[in-house]
N, C-alpha and C positions, 0 to 999 in steps of 0.2 A: 305609770311610774314616771315621776319627773326626773330631770337630769341630775339633780343633787342626790338622789337616792340610788343611782346606778352604781354597780360595783366597778372599781377601777380595773383597767386592763394592765397586767403586769408590765408588758413591753413599753408602756407609755407612762409609767410611774417611776419615781426614784427606787433604786434597788433596796429591798429590805433583806435580801439574802446574801449580799456581798458579791453576787455574780452579776456582771453587766451583760445585757443582751448584745448579740452580734449586730453591729450597725449595718453591715451588708445585708443581713437577713431582714432587718427592719425596713431597709430601703426597698426590698423586693416585696414588701407587703406582709411579711411574717410577723406574728405577735408572740412574744414570750408568754407562755401560759403556765408552765408547771416545772418545778424542780423535783425530779423523781429518782428513787433508787432504781438500780437495774432490775430488781425484782418487780417493781411497780410499772415500769415503762411500757410493757406490752399492754397492760390493762388501760393505761392512760391513752395510748395511741388508739386502741380499739374504741374507747369511749368517744374521743374527739372525731374519729373517722365515722362512727355511727351517727354523729351529729351533723355530718356533711362537710367536715373540714379536711383540707389537705393537712398532713401531719409530718413534722420533721423532728426526729430525736437526735440530739447532738451531744456527743461526749464533751466533757469539760477539759480545759487545759489551764495551767496556772495563769496564763494571760487573760483569762475570762474574769478574774477576780479583781476587786478594788485593791488599791495600793496597800491598804491596811490589813489585808487578808493573806499575808504571806505564809504564816506557819500552818494554817489549816488548809490552804489551797491544795497542797500536794495530796493530802489524804482525801479531800473532797473530790478531786478529779477522778478517782477510781470508785467513789461512793455514790455519785449522782450523775444524772443525765438531764439536760435541759430540753424541754419539749416546746416546740413552736407550732402554731397553726396559722392557716390563712384560708379564706373562703375559696372553694373550688372554682376554677375558671372553666368556662365551657368553650370547647374548641369548635 
């Protein structure tokens, strides 16, 4: 597979969800992977864990949204969880 046909990594692409990734987590090597409902988050965490990733599920707050997303941000905060992954480190 050549570089032009690889899928983009969400944490490194402009947001298409209106939710901005946490810059501190990105600096620590985490990659934003999935915006999930609370009902889906356990399955998503299990999937990424089974693939060998460290997984972090983070609840949303209104400050996670782009400036134009004020009216929906409050309801989305209780409706979605942002999932980050990074490669496991060996100690």
